[in-house]
N, C-alpha and C positions, 0 to 999 in steps of 0.2 A: 495064453493065449502065443506064444511063442511055438509049441509044437503044433496049432493049428497050424501055420504058416512056412512050417519047416517042407512042410512035402510039393508048397506052389508051387504053379510052374507059368501060371498065366490066367488070363482071363475065359469067361467057356460064353461067347454072344451067340443066340441065334435069328434069326429075319420073327422072328414069333417076341423074343423078349428089346431085341437091341434102339425098337423104339418108343415102345410100350412108355416110357420112364417123362423122357419127354414129351413125352401125347400129353398125358396122364398129372406131372408134375413139373416140368419144362426142364430137367434133370438129363446131358447127356450122357451119354456112356463115359465116353473119357472122365465126366465129370467123376463117375462109381467108380470108374479106375481110381486117378486120382487120390483118394480117399486115402487109402491102404499104404501109401508113400509119404504119405506129411502126419506128422508130429501135431499134435497129441491124437493118437486113436485112444477112442476104450470102445472094446468090442466083449460082450453079452452074449451067454446062451438063449435061447430062444427058444426056454421046455415048452412052453406055450402053443408054439407051432413046429413043434419039432414030432408029428408021430408018426408022416410019410415018411420020413428025412433028419438030418441033424440040420438046425439052422440056431444061427446070432445075429446079433443086430450091431453093427455100428457107426457108432459115432465119431465125424471126421472132418475135414475142411478139406475144402478144394485147393488150388494152387490160387487163386483169386480170391477166397479164405470165406466162403461158401460156405456155411455151415451146413450138414444135409446128416440125414439118417439111413445107412443101406440096409436094408433086408436080407442077407444073400447065404449059399452052399455051396458045397464042395462038391466034385461029380468029376472023375480024372483028373486030380492034384492040379483043378483050374477052381477057379473063385468065380463061383456065379449066383450074380445078382438079380435078385426074386422082385425089386422096388426099392425105390427113391428116391428122395422127397426134400424140406428146407426142413430142421429137425424145428419143433415146439418147443414153445415156451421152456416149456419144463424140461426138455431134453436140455437146450439151451443156456439154463443153470445149470443144470447136472455137469455136461460139458466145461460149463467160466471156471464153474469149484476143483472141478478134476486138476484142470490148468491149472490154477493159480498153489491148491495143497505139491504140484510137481512139474515147479518147472525146468524139472530135466529131462522134460514127456521131448 
């Protein structure tokens, strides 16, 4: 995962996607960004949705401890969020188990 973020310089938002997660799931774009700076962060290859471009999904928490699922790609050394929503029950269980096993995250 470290190699994924080594070249990242920031986030890429445009008018077409900056508000869509708020409108659909009540997730602000700043909350999406926060999970990448808070530990623990779980990042997994999203092989099912990587036909056109390489995609990943992340399970993480905001500064307010809101647990989010964020699907993203990288473009021009920036993270581009594709979608974001609250974690479902299964994702929360996976995230919480990872936290318990790796208290140093």
